[in-house]
C-alpha positions as CSV (number, residue, x, y, z in Angstrom):
1,M,21.8,-12.1,-15.9
2,S,23.7,-9.2,-14.3
3,N,23.5,-5.9,-16.0
4,K,27.2,-5.5,-15.5
5,R,29.2,-7.7,-17.9
6,S,32.7,-9.2,-17.5
7,N,35.6,-8.5,-19.8
8,S,35.2,-11.9,-21.5
9,F,31.5,-11.3,-22.1
10,R,32.2,-7.9,-23.6
11,R,34.7,-9.5,-25.9
12,A,32.1,-12.1,-27.0
13,I,29.7,-9.3,-27.8
14,L,32.2,-7.3,-29.8
15,Q,33.1,-10.5,-31.7
16,G,29.4,-11.1,-32.6
17,G,28.9,-13.8,-29.9
18,R,25.6,-12.2,-28.7
19,Q,22.6,-11.3,-30.9
20,L,20.7,-8.3,-29.7
21,R,17.0,-7.8,-30.6
22,G,16.6,-6.1,-33.9
23,A,19.1,-5.6,-36.6
24,G,18.8,-1.8,-37.0
25,A,19.8,1.0,-34.8
26,L,17.8,1.5,-31.6
27,G,16.6,4.9,-32.7
28,E,15.0,3.4,-35.8
29,E,12.6,1.2,-33.8
30,V,8.9,2.2,-34.1
31,G,5.7,1.3,-32.3
32,L,7.3,1.8,-28.8
33,G,5.2,2.7,-25.8
34,L,5.8,5.8,-23.7
35,S,7.9,3.9,-21.1
36,Q,10.0,2.3,-23.9
37,R,10.6,5.7,-25.5
38,L,11.7,7.1,-22.2
39,V,14.2,4.2,-21.7
40,R,15.4,4.7,-25.3
41,H,15.8,8.4,-24.6
42,I,17.8,7.7,-21.4
43,A,20.0,5.3,-23.3
44,Y,20.9,7.9,-25.9
45,E,21.5,10.5,-23.2
46,T,24.0,8.5,-21.2
47,L,25.6,5.7,-23.3
48,P,28.1,6.3,-26.2
49,R,28.0,2.9,-27.9
50,E,25.1,1.6,-29.9
51,I,25.7,-1.9,-28.6
52,D,25.4,-0.7,-25.0
53,R,22.3,1.3,-25.8
54,K,20.6,-1.8,-27.2
55,W,21.8,-3.9,-24.4
56,Y,20.4,-1.5,-21.8
57,F,17.1,-1.1,-23.7
58,D,16.6,-4.8,-23.9
59,S,17.5,-5.6,-20.3
60,Y,16.0,-2.6,-18.4
61,T,13.0,-3.6,-16.2
62,C,12.6,-0.6,-13.9
63,C,13.2,-3.0,-11.0
64,P,14.4,-1.5,-8.8
65,P,13.3,2.0,-9.9
66,P,15.7,4.9,-9.5
67,W,15.0,5.4,-5.9
68,L,18.3,6.8,-4.4
69,I,18.4,10.3,-6.0
70,L,14.7,10.7,-5.5
71,A,15.0,9.7,-1.8
72,I,18.0,12.1,-1.3
73,T,16.1,14.9,-2.9
74,I,12.9,14.4,-0.9
75,A,15.0,14.3,2.3
76,E,16.7,17.6,1.4
77,V,13.4,19.2,0.7
78,A,12.0,17.9,4.0
79,V,15.0,19.3,5.9
80,F,14.7,22.6,4.2
81,M,11.0,22.9,4.9
82,Y,11.6,22.0,8.6
83,Y,14.2,24.7,9.0
84,G,12.2,27.2,7.0
85,L,9.3,26.8,9.4
86,Q,11.6,26.8,12.4
87,L,13.5,29.9,11.4
88,D,10.6,31.6,9.6
89,R,13.0,32.2,6.7
90,W,13.2,30.7,3.2
91,V,15.8,32.9,1.4
92,L,19.4,33.0,2.9
93,Q,18.5,30.9,5.9
94,V,22.2,30.9,6.7
95,S,21.7,34.5,8.0
96,S,19.7,33.2,10.9
97,P,21.6,32.8,14.2
98,H,20.1,29.3,14.7
99,F,20.9,27.9,11.3
100,L,24.2,26.2,12.3
101,R,23.0,24.9,15.6
102,G,21.4,21.8,14.3
103,P,23.0,18.3,14.1
104,L,23.5,18.3,10.3
105,P,25.8,21.2,9.1
106,Y,29.6,20.8,9.2
107,H,31.3,23.3,11.5
108,P,35.0,23.3,12.2
109,Q,34.5,23.4,16.0
110,L,32.4,20.3,15.7
111,R,34.5,18.4,13.3
112,I,35.0,15.5,15.8
113,Q,31.3,14.6,15.1
114,A,32.2,12.5,12.0
115,W,28.6,12.3,10.7
116,R,28.7,16.0,9.8
117,Y,31.1,15.4,7.0
118,L,28.2,13.7,5.2
119,S,25.0,15.1,6.8
120,Y,25.8,18.7,5.8
121,A,24.5,17.7,2.3
122,F,20.9,17.7,3.6
123,M,21.0,21.4,4.6
124,H,21.0,24.4,2.2
125,A,21.7,28.0,2.6
126,G,18.3,29.0,1.2
127,I,15.7,28.2,-1.4
128,E,18.0,29.6,-4.2
129,H,20.7,27.1,-3.1
130,L,18.4,24.2,-2.9
131,G,16.6,24.9,-6.2
132,L,19.7,24.9,-8.3
133,N,21.2,21.8,-6.7
134,M,17.8,20.0,-6.8
135,A,17.4,20.7,-10.5
136,M,20.8,19.5,-11.5
137,Q,20.5,16.5,-9.1
138,L,17.2,15.3,-10.7
139,L,18.0,16.1,-14.3
140,V,21.4,14.4,-14.3
141,G,21.3,12.0,-11.3
142,V,18.0,10.1,-12.1
143,P,18.9,9.2,-15.7
144,L,22.4,8.1,-14.5
145,E,20.9,6.0,-11.8
146,M,18.5,4.3,-14.3
147,V,21.5,3.3,-16.4
148,H,24.3,2.6,-13.8
149,G,22.3,1.7,-10.8
150,A,22.0,3.1,-7.3
151,L,25.2,1.5,-6.0
152,R,27.5,3.1,-8.6
153,I,25.8,6.5,-8.5
154,G,25.6,6.4,-4.7
155,L,29.3,5.8,-4.6
156,V,30.1,8.8,-6.8
157,Y,27.6,11.0,-4.9
158,A,28.8,10.0,-1.4
159,C,32.5,10.3,-2.4
160,G,31.8,13.8,-3.8
161,V,30.0,14.9,-0.6
162,L,32.8,13.5,1.7
163,A,35.5,15.1,-0.5
164,G,33.7,18.4,-0.4
165,S,33.7,18.7,3.4
166,L,37.2,17.3,3.8
167,A,38.4,19.8,1.2
168,V,36.8,22.6,3.2
169,S,38.4,21.4,6.4
170,V,41.9,21.4,4.7
171,T,41.7,24.6,2.6
172,D,39.1,26.8,4.3
173,M,39.7,25.8,7.9
174,T,37.5,28.3,9.7
175,A,34.4,28.0,7.5
176,P,31.3,25.8,7.9
177,V,29.7,24.1,4.9
178,V,26.2,23.2,3.9
179,G,24.5,21.9,0.7
180,S,24.7,18.9,-1.6
181,S,26.9,20.6,-4.1
182,G,29.8,18.2,-3.5
183,G,27.7,15.2,-4.6
184,V,25.8,17.1,-7.3
185,Y,29.0,18.5,-8.9
186,A,30.6,15.0,-8.8
187,L,27.7,13.5,-10.8
188,V,27.4,16.5,-13.3
189,S,31.2,16.7,-13.8
190,A,31.5,13.0,-14.4
191,H,28.6,13.1,-16.9
192,L,29.9,16.1,-18.8
193,A,33.4,14.7,-19.0
194,N,32.0,11.4,-20.3
195,V,30.1,13.2,-23.0
196,V,33.2,15.1,-24.1
197,M,35.4,12.1,-24.1
198,N,32.8,10.2,-26.2
199,W,31.6,13.1,-28.2
200,S,31.2,11.3,-31.6
201,G,29.4,8.4,-30.0
202,M,26.9,10.4,-27.9
203,K,23.7,10.8,-29.9
204,C,21.7,12.9,-27.5
205,Q,20.0,15.9,-29.2
206,F,21.4,19.4,-28.8
207,K,24.3,18.1,-26.8
208,L,26.4,21.2,-27.3
209,F,23.6,23.5,-26.2
210,R,22.7,21.3,-23.2
211,M,26.4,21.1,-22.1
212,A,26.5,24.9,-22.3
213,M,23.4,25.2,-20.1
214,A,24.7,22.7,-17.6
215,L,28.0,24.7,-17.3
216,V,26.0,27.9,-16.9
217,C,24.0,26.4,-14.1
218,M,27.1,25.1,-12.4
219,S,28.8,28.5,-12.8
220,V,25.8,30.4,-11.4
221,E,25.6,28.1,-8.4
222,F,29.4,28.3,-7.8
223,G,29.3,32.1,-8.2
224,R,26.5,32.3,-5.7
225,A,28.6,30.3,-3.2
226,V,31.7,32.4,-3.7
227,W,29.7,35.6,-3.3
228,L,28.1,34.3,-0.1
229,R,31.5,33.1,1.4
230,F,33.0,36.6,1.1
231,Y,29.8,38.5,1.9
232,P,30.0,40.0,5.4
233,P,28.5,37.4,7.8
234,A,25.4,38.2,9.7
235,F,26.9,37.0,13.0
236,P,30.7,37.5,13.1
237,P,33.2,36.1,13.8
238,C,31.5,33.0,12.3
239,P,32.0,33.2,8.5
240,N,29.5,32.2,5.9
241,P,29.6,28.6,4.4
242,S,32.5,27.8,2.2
243,F,32.4,27.2,-1.6
244,V,35.4,24.7,-1.7
245,A,33.0,21.7,-1.5
246,H,32.0,22.4,-5.1
247,L,35.6,22.0,-6.2
248,G,36.0,18.8,-4.2
249,G,33.0,17.3,-5.9
250,V,34.3,18.3,-9.4
251,M,37.6,16.6,-8.7
252,V,35.8,13.4,-7.7
253,G,33.7,13.6,-10.8
254,L,36.6,14.1,-13.1
255,T,38.5,11.1,-11.7
256,L,36.5,8.4,-9.9
257,G,33.2,9.4,-11.5
258,V,34.4,9.3,-15.1
259,V,35.7,5.7,-14.6
260,V,32.4,4.6,-13.1
261,L,30.3,6.1,-16.0
262,Q,32.7,5.0,-18.8
263,N,32.5,1.3,-17.8
264,Y,28.8,0.5,-18.0
265,E,29.5,-2.8,-19.6
266,Q,32.2,-4.0,-17.2
267,R,32.4,-4.7,-13.5
268,L,34.3,-2.0,-11.6
269,Q,36.4,-4.4,-9.7
270,E,38.0,-5.6,-13.0
271,Q,39.1,-2.1,-13.9
272,S,42.6,-1.2,-12.8
273,L,42.0,2.5,-13.4
274,F,39.1,2.4,-10.9
275,W,41.4,1.0,-8.2
276,I,44.0,3.6,-9.0
277,F,41.6,6.5,-8.6
278,F,39.9,4.9,-5.6
279,S,43.3,4.4,-3.9
280,V,44.1,8.1,-4.6
281,Y,40.8,9.1,-3.1
282,F,41.3,6.9,-0.1
283,L,44.8,8.4,0.4
284,F,43.3,11.9,0.2
285,V,40.6,11.0,2.9
286,L,43.4,9.5,5.1
287,C,45.5,12.6,4.8
288,A,42.6,14.9,5.4
289,V,41.7,12.9,8.6
290,F,45.2,13.3,9.9
291,W,45.1,17.0,9.0
292,N,41.9,17.4,11.0
293,V,43.4,15.7,14.0
294,F,46.7,17.5,14.2
295,A,46.9,20.5,11.9
296,Y,44.4,22.8,13.7
297,S,46.4,22.7,17.0
298,L,49.8,22.8,15.3
299,L,48.9,25.8,13.2
300,D,47.0,27.4,16.1
301,V,44.0,28.2,13.9
302,R,41.5,30.5,15.5
303,L,38.2,28.9,15.0
304,P,34.8,30.7,15.3
305,P,32.8,29.9,18.4
306,T,30.6,26.9,18.6
307,P,27.1,27.8,17.2
């Protein structure tokens, strides 16, 4: 049976049409193995309703495993290691004259190369950039993928990455962009908003403290990005990478991401709110594409030279 339930099936559950294993709360079950305790912990971390937690606990089989976030993280580390060896620099790699010459980072002069609007996520400005993003990505992304699946989490992540680069191309038109912050902030923002909206139902331990720590990590990373953007560039006139991608990811998380995470028990195609937010997102992408095609020449924007 699919892990995503239809509206009619949800109503049947709420009316007592389905008997879940065990009469007590999931947290009261004893004699669980290590893997079962981990699955139970993930259920309490991410799902606000006891009936959904029990459904997830009973149906989770770890097949397929949460491979997507792990694969993205491994790819990001591999790219960072490659450039670290190539540039012989691990902190503030962006200060190297060869950093932006690769095929991955977004650069306004090369915006016609459409893959850069997504591939920039695999490059990072330095180990301090990669470390914060990787920590948030693994601590939040892997549990969410275990519950909601690779397709849903991949959708939120990819939409956050794309929104980040397009937001930079519209609002910070002369700046390049690197880093997975758009996708990471989309996931973290969606999860935090879901916790706040279902505060009484969320039974994770120390949730207020953990929310505060997540916001601190996000603020530190965003502050680092703002500082770097306005720090004098090592090779003018090319500016340092933009911080606007973070804000694009947050907007995706607070709209499209919240709808995805709130509807664990229902198919997304049955949710009118999902289609509303997805339509708004598609309209934004369409407008940003036209902006990139026409606005730069109409506004006579002076772009930095090609790296």
